[in-house]
C-alpha positions as CSV (number, residue, x, y, z in Angstrom):
1,M,13.2,36.4,-19.0
2,L,13.3,32.6,-19.4
3,R,10.7,30.9,-17.2
4,K,11.5,27.4,-15.9
5,K,10.4,24.8,-13.4
6,E,12.7,23.2,-11.0
7,C,10.9,19.8,-11.3
8,V,8.4,18.5,-13.8
9,A,6.3,15.3,-13.1
10,M,5.5,12.8,-15.8
11,L,2.7,10.4,-14.9
12,L,2.4,7.2,-16.9
13,A,-1.3,6.5,-17.3
14,G,-1.6,4.7,-20.6
15,G,-1.6,1.1,-19.5
16,Q,-4.3,-1.3,-20.4
17,G,-4.8,-2.8,-17.0
18,S,-5.6,-6.2,-18.4
19,R,-5.5,-7.9,-14.9
20,L,-8.5,-5.8,-13.9
21,Y,-10.5,-7.5,-16.6
22,A,-14.1,-6.1,-17.0
23,L,-13.2,-3.0,-14.9
24,T,-10.9,-1.7,-17.7
25,S,-12.8,-2.9,-20.8
26,N,-13.7,0.7,-21.6
27,I,-11.6,2.9,-19.5
28,A,-7.9,3.3,-18.6
29,K,-6.8,1.8,-15.3
30,P,-6.0,5.2,-13.6
31,A,-9.7,6.2,-14.2
32,V,-11.0,3.2,-12.2
33,S,-13.1,4.3,-9.2
34,F,-11.7,3.8,-5.7
35,G,-12.7,4.5,-2.1
36,A,-16.3,5.6,-2.8
37,K,-15.5,9.1,-4.2
38,Y,-12.1,8.9,-5.8
39,R,-10.4,7.5,-8.9
40,I,-6.9,6.0,-8.8
41,I,-5.4,9.0,-10.7
42,D,-6.4,11.3,-7.8
43,F,-3.5,10.0,-5.7
44,P,-0.5,10.9,-7.8
45,L,-2.1,14.2,-8.9
46,S,-2.8,15.1,-5.3
47,N,0.6,14.0,-4.2
48,C,2.1,16.3,-6.8
49,I,0.3,19.5,-5.8
50,N,0.8,18.7,-2.1
51,S,4.5,18.4,-2.7
52,G,4.7,21.7,-4.5
53,I,5.0,20.3,-8.0
54,D,2.6,22.1,-10.3
55,T,3.6,20.9,-13.7
56,V,2.4,17.4,-14.6
57,G,2.3,15.6,-18.0
58,V,-0.2,12.7,-18.0
59,L,0.7,10.2,-20.6
60,T,-2.4,8.4,-21.9
61,Q,-2.9,5.8,-24.6
62,Y,-5.4,3.0,-23.8
63,Q,-9.1,4.0,-23.7
64,P,-8.4,7.6,-22.5
65,L,-11.8,9.2,-22.9
66,V,-13.1,8.9,-19.3
67,L,-9.7,9.8,-17.9
68,N,-9.3,12.9,-20.1
69,E,-12.7,14.1,-19.2
70,Y,-12.1,13.5,-15.5
71,I,-8.8,15.4,-15.4
72,G,-10.2,18.3,-17.5
73,N,-8.3,21.5,-16.8
74,G,-6.9,20.2,-13.5
75,Q,-8.9,22.5,-11.3
76,P,-9.8,20.0,-8.5
77,W,-6.1,19.5,-7.9
78,D,-5.2,23.2,-8.2
79,L,-3.4,22.3,-11.5
80,D,-5.2,24.8,-13.7
81,R,-2.1,27.0,-14.2
82,T,-1.3,29.5,-16.9
83,F,2.4,28.3,-16.8
84,G,2.6,24.6,-16.0
85,G,-0.5,22.8,-14.7
86,V,-1.7,19.4,-15.9
87,H,-1.3,18.4,-19.6
88,I,-2.8,15.3,-21.3
89,L,0.0,13.8,-23.5
90,S,-1.2,11.2,-26.1
91,P,0.9,9.6,-28.9
92,Y,0.9,11.9,-31.9
93,E,2.0,11.9,-35.5
94,A,5.4,13.4,-36.0
95,K,7.2,14.3,-39.2
96,T,9.7,11.4,-39.1
97,D,7.9,8.8,-37.0
98,T,4.4,7.9,-35.8
99,S,3.9,5.1,-33.2
100,W,2.2,4.1,-30.1
101,Y,4.2,4.2,-26.9
102,K,6.4,1.1,-27.0
103,G,7.3,1.0,-23.3
104,T,7.7,3.2,-20.3
105,A,11.0,4.7,-21.4
106,N,9.7,5.3,-25.0
107,A,6.6,7.0,-23.7
108,I,8.7,9.5,-21.7
109,Y,11.1,9.9,-24.7
110,Q,8.3,10.8,-27.1
111,N,7.4,13.7,-24.8
112,I,11.0,15.0,-24.3
113,R,10.0,18.3,-26.0
114,F,7.3,18.8,-23.5
115,M,9.7,18.4,-20.6
116,K,12.4,20.6,-22.2
117,M,9.8,23.3,-22.7
118,Y,10.0,24.0,-18.9
119,D,13.8,23.6,-18.8
120,P,13.6,21.6,-15.6
121,E,16.6,20.6,-13.4
122,Y,14.8,17.4,-12.3
123,V,12.1,15.1,-13.7
124,L,9.8,13.0,-11.5
125,I,8.5,9.8,-13.1
126,L,5.3,8.3,-11.6
127,S,2.9,5.5,-12.3
128,G,-0.9,6.0,-12.4
129,D,-2.0,2.8,-10.7
130,H,-0.8,3.1,-7.1
131,I,-2.7,4.1,-4.0
132,Y,-0.5,6.1,-1.5
133,K,0.2,9.5,0.0
134,M,3.8,10.7,-0.4
135,D,5.7,14.0,-0.2
136,Y,7.8,14.0,-3.4
137,D,9.6,17.1,-2.2
138,K,11.3,15.2,0.6
139,M,12.5,12.7,-2.0
140,L,13.7,15.5,-4.2
141,Q,15.7,17.1,-1.4
142,A,17.3,13.7,-0.7
143,H,18.2,13.4,-4.4
144,K,19.8,16.9,-4.4
145,A,21.7,16.3,-1.1
146,A,23.2,13.1,-2.4
147,G,24.2,14.7,-5.7
148,A,22.4,11.7,-7.4
149,D,21.7,11.2,-11.1
150,C,18.8,9.0,-10.3
151,T,16.9,8.3,-7.1
152,I,14.4,5.4,-6.8
153,A,11.7,5.3,-4.2
154,C,11.5,1.8,-2.6
155,M,10.0,-0.1,0.3
156,E,10.6,-3.4,1.9
157,V,8.2,-6.2,0.9
158,P,7.9,-9.8,2.1
159,L,10.7,-11.8,0.6
160,K,8.2,-14.3,-0.8
161,E,6.6,-11.5,-2.8
162,A,9.8,-9.9,-4.0
163,S,9.8,-11.6,-7.4
164,R,6.8,-9.6,-8.4
165,F,8.8,-6.3,-8.2
166,G,11.9,-4.6,-9.5
167,I,14.4,-5.4,-6.8
168,L,17.2,-3.0,-5.7
169,N,20.4,-4.4,-4.3
170,T,22.2,-1.6,-2.3
171,N,25.3,-0.7,-0.4
172,P,25.1,0.5,3.3
173,D,25.1,4.1,2.2
174,G,22.0,3.6,0.0
175,T,23.8,3.6,-3.4
176,I,22.4,1.0,-5.8
177,Y,24.8,-1.5,-7.3
178,E,22.3,-3.8,-9.0
179,F,18.7,-3.6,-10.3
180,E,16.9,-6.8,-11.0
181,E,13.5,-6.7,-12.8
182,K,11.2,-9.3,-11.2
183,P,14.0,-11.8,-10.3
184,A,13.1,-15.5,-9.8
185,Q,15.5,-15.6,-6.8
186,P,15.7,-12.1,-5.3
187,K,18.7,-11.2,-3.3
188,S,16.9,-8.6,-1.2
189,N,13.4,-7.5,-0.4
190,L,13.9,-3.8,-1.3
191,A,11.3,-3.2,-4.0
192,S,11.1,-0.4,-6.5
193,M,7.8,1.6,-6.2
194,G,8.1,2.8,-9.8
195,I,8.8,6.3,-8.6
196,Y,12.0,7.9,-10.0
197,I,13.6,11.3,-9.8
198,F,16.2,12.0,-12.4
199,T,18.6,14.9,-12.9
200,A,17.0,16.1,-16.2
201,A,20.2,16.2,-18.3
202,K,21.0,12.6,-17.4
203,L,17.5,11.4,-18.1
204,F,17.4,13.0,-21.6
205,K,20.9,11.6,-22.4
206,Y,19.9,8.0,-21.6
207,L,16.4,8.2,-23.2
208,E,18.0,9.4,-26.4
209,E,20.6,6.6,-26.3
210,D,17.9,4.0,-25.5
211,D,15.8,5.2,-28.5
212,K,18.7,4.5,-30.8
213,N,19.2,1.0,-29.5
214,P,17.3,-1.4,-31.8
215,D,17.6,-4.2,-29.2
216,S,16.1,-2.3,-26.3
217,E,12.6,-3.0,-25.0
218,K,12.3,0.8,-24.2
219,D,11.6,0.1,-20.6
220,F,13.0,1.9,-17.5
221,G,13.4,-1.3,-15.4
222,K,14.8,-3.5,-18.1
223,N,16.9,-1.0,-20.1
224,V,17.4,2.6,-18.9
225,L,18.2,1.9,-15.2
226,P,20.6,-1.0,-15.9
227,S,22.3,1.2,-18.6
228,M,22.9,4.0,-16.0
229,L,24.2,1.5,-13.4
230,K,26.6,0.0,-16.0
231,A,27.9,3.5,-16.9
232,G,28.6,4.2,-13.2
233,E,26.0,6.9,-12.7
234,K,25.2,7.9,-9.0
235,M,22.0,6.1,-8.2
236,F,20.4,6.1,-4.7
237,T,17.4,4.6,-3.0
238,Y,14.8,6.7,-1.1
239,R,13.0,4.5,1.5
240,F,9.3,5.0,1.9
241,E,7.5,3.7,5.0
242,G,3.9,4.8,4.5
243,Y,1.0,3.0,3.0
244,W,1.4,2.0,-0.7
245,K,-0.6,-0.4,-2.8
246,D,-0.2,-1.4,-6.4
247,V,-3.9,-1.9,-7.4
248,G,-3.2,-3.7,-10.7
249,T,-5.3,-6.8,-9.9
250,I,-8.8,-7.4,-8.7
251,S,-7.6,-8.8,-5.4
252,S,-5.3,-5.8,-4.7
253,L,-8.0,-3.3,-5.6
254,W,-10.5,-5.0,-3.3
255,E,-7.9,-5.1,-0.5
256,A,-7.0,-1.5,-0.9
257,N,-10.7,-0.5,-0.6
258,M,-11.1,-2.7,2.5
259,D,-8.0,-1.1,4.0
260,L,-10.0,2.1,4.2
261,L,-12.4,0.4,6.6
262,G,-9.6,-0.6,9.0
263,V,-7.0,1.4,10.9
264,V,-4.2,2.0,8.4
265,P,-1.4,4.2,9.8
266,N,-0.6,7.4,7.8
267,F,-3.5,6.8,5.4
268,E,-6.2,9.2,6.4
269,L,-7.8,10.4,3.1
270,A,-9.6,13.3,4.7
271,D,-6.4,14.7,6.3
272,R,-6.6,18.4,5.4
273,E,-2.8,18.8,5.5
274,N,-2.2,16.3,2.6
275,E,-5.7,15.9,1.3
276,I,-6.5,13.6,-1.7
277,H,-8.5,15.8,-4.0
278,S,-11.1,14.5,-6.5
279,R,-13.6,15.6,-9.0
280,S,-16.4,14.1,-7.0
281,P,-19.9,15.3,-7.8
282,L,-21.7,17.7,-5.5
283,A,-24.6,16.0,-3.8
284,P,-26.3,15.8,-0.4
285,P,-25.4,13.1,2.0
286,A,-26.8,9.6,1.2
287,F,-30.3,9.2,2.7
288,V,-30.0,6.3,5.1
289,T,-32.8,4.3,6.7
290,G,-31.1,0.9,6.5
291,E,-28.4,-0.8,8.6
292,I,-24.8,0.3,8.0
293,V,-21.9,-1.6,9.7
294,N,-18.2,-0.6,9.3
295,S,-18.7,0.8,5.8
296,I,-18.0,4.0,3.8
297,L,-20.8,5.8,2.0
298,A,-20.3,8.5,-0.6
299,T,-22.8,11.3,-1.1
300,G,-26.1,11.0,-2.9
301,G,-28.2,7.9,-3.2
302,E,-30.5,6.1,-0.8
303,I,-29.7,3.2,1.5
304,E,-32.7,1.3,2.8
305,G,-31.0,-2.1,2.9
306,K,-28.1,-3.6,4.9
307,V,-24.5,-2.7,4.1
308,V,-21.7,-4.5,6.0
309,N,-17.9,-4.1,5.6
310,S,-18.3,-2.4,2.2
311,V,-17.4,0.7,0.2
312,V,-20.3,2.4,-1.6
313,G,-19.8,5.1,-4.1
314,T,-21.9,8.2,-5.1
315,D,-25.6,8.0,-6.1
316,C,-26.1,4.3,-5.2
317,V,-29.5,3.0,-4.3
318,I,-29.8,-0.1,-2.1
319,E,-33.4,-1.0,-1.7
320,K,-35.2,-2.4,1.4
321,G,-34.3,-6.1,2.0
322,A,-31.1,-5.9,-0.1
323,E,-27.7,-6.8,1.4
324,V,-24.2,-5.7,0.4
325,I,-21.5,-7.5,2.3
326,D,-17.7,-7.4,2.0
327,S,-18.0,-5.6,-1.4
328,V,-17.0,-2.5,-3.4
329,L,-19.7,-0.6,-5.2
330,M,-18.7,2.2,-7.5
331,S,-21.1,4.9,-8.5
332,N,-24.7,5.0,-9.9
333,I,-25.6,1.5,-8.9
334,T,-29.1,0.2,-8.1
335,V,-29.5,-2.9,-5.9
336,K,-33.2,-3.9,-6.0
337,A,-35.1,-5.3,-3.0
338,G,-34.1,-8.7,-1.7
339,A,-30.9,-8.9,-3.8
340,K,-27.7,-10.1,-2.1
341,I,-24.1,-9.1,-3.0
342,N,-21.2,-10.9,-1.3
343,Y,-17.4,-10.4,-1.8
344,A,-17.7,-8.5,-5.1
345,I,-16.6,-5.4,-7.0
346,I,-19.5,-3.8,-8.9
347,D,-18.5,-1.2,-11.6
348,E,-20.5,2.0,-12.4
349,E,-24.0,2.2,-13.9
350,V,-25.0,-1.4,-12.8
351,T,-28.5,-2.5,-11.9
352,I,-29.0,-5.7,-9.8
353,G,-32.5,-7.1,-10.1
354,E,-34.8,-8.1,-7.3
355,K,-33.7,-11.2,-5.3
356,A,-30.6,-11.6,-7.5
357,I,-27.6,-13.3,-5.9
358,I,-24.1,-12.0,-6.7
359,G,-21.1,-13.9,-5.4
360,A,-20.8,-15.9,-2.2
361,P,-19.6,-15.3,1.4
362,I,-15.9,-14.9,1.6
363,E,-15.3,-18.3,3.3
364,E,-17.0,-20.1,0.3
365,A,-15.6,-17.7,-2.4
366,L,-12.0,-18.2,-1.3
367,K,-12.4,-22.0,-2.0
368,V,-13.3,-21.1,-5.6
369,G,-10.0,-19.1,-6.0
370,G,-9.3,-18.6,-9.7
371,K,-7.8,-15.5,-11.3
372,C,-9.9,-13.1,-9.0
373,N,-9.4,-15.1,-5.8
374,G,-13.1,-15.8,-5.6
375,I,-14.1,-12.1,-6.0
376,T,-17.1,-11.6,-8.3
377,V,-16.8,-8.7,-10.8
378,L,-19.5,-7.0,-12.7
379,G,-18.4,-4.6,-15.5
380,R,-19.7,-1.1,-16.3
381,G,-23.4,-0.9,-17.3
382,V,-24.3,-4.5,-16.7
383,T,-27.9,-5.4,-15.7
384,V,-28.7,-8.5,-13.8
385,K,-32.4,-9.4,-14.1
386,K,-34.7,-10.4,-11.3
387,G,-33.6,-13.6,-9.6
388,G,-30.3,-13.8,-11.6
389,K,-27.4,-15.6,-10.0
390,I,-23.7,-15.0,-10.6
391,P,-21.4,-17.5,-8.9
392,A,-18.3,-16.5,-6.8
393,G,-15.2,-15.6,-8.9
394,E,-17.1,-14.9,-12.1
395,I,-16.2,-11.9,-14.3
396,V,-19.3,-10.5,-16.1
397,D,-19.3,-7.7,-18.7
398,K,-22.6,-8.5,-20.4
399,N,-26.2,-8.4,-19.1
400,V,-27.4,-11.5,-17.2
């Protein structure tokens, strides 16, 4: 008897994440830590299993080692299945062609045999760098009810920000008549979230045609979706109204972490009904004798200093007299006595020496601006010696 899956998910996780600078020097963007005990990849993987989709291909390319090890056999997300489950899909040498993924569409095309192995009726395409909780099954049911060839998840964004996104221009019934990739003068504020459901046969047809086109950039937004529209395929929007954040920049990553400290509707990570799962290490609660104000602490570690409006990851040590304010600390970080950290993102395995000063209070840092909006960034494994100073807005990936 032929076994098949109704819907297979393909998760694009191979991007370099260059706008995260030092945070992605050695790891893929979806492997970046988030929210004290998670990594970005936890969100789409958890959404899949919470939506009843148990077959996921994760397309990796750039610095995949940490990401591959983290995903492992998929057990934390209940994706360790004998038929289906999670699969790491890297570029490979074929008989007729060997190449890196050339674009989002080419990455999916190179794995067309993987998809066909499960003979799916539908294919869900996802990005690996967004923070959100979403029931993909509701989107799939809307796709089926509309008899669509392609459904694109979208949400309204401020019109002044619309030029950063793929913009959908639609009819009153939700059908799409135009797709503009990052238009200079957007006609609407309905932005694509980079989440697509395709009827599988249509997807395969357009991917194969796109691969044969020498002028194509092999991209969904620039090539495949416009080709489908031009051919008159049935394309619909699916409006999403929950929390969603593209964390592709230092500012947006900091903001998304800070959002966890406030009251964000429909974004409770510990919600048992649609829980975000992670491969977080088993450890006792952090030992706290210091002052904690409006902050999140992961397990392990020891907090003797002061932590205000901050997100602190697993196994962090903040010694007596140290201060961490308006900052994101990932895991295994030591902040020595008397050190001060303001408005910063500190990557894993970092040591901050005694009385070192990292960054500046938000009011001062914002005046600095720059590519990180005044946020100070320390890359993985950096050591700042006793009394070291790193100004606001600096990006550091070497010992100081």
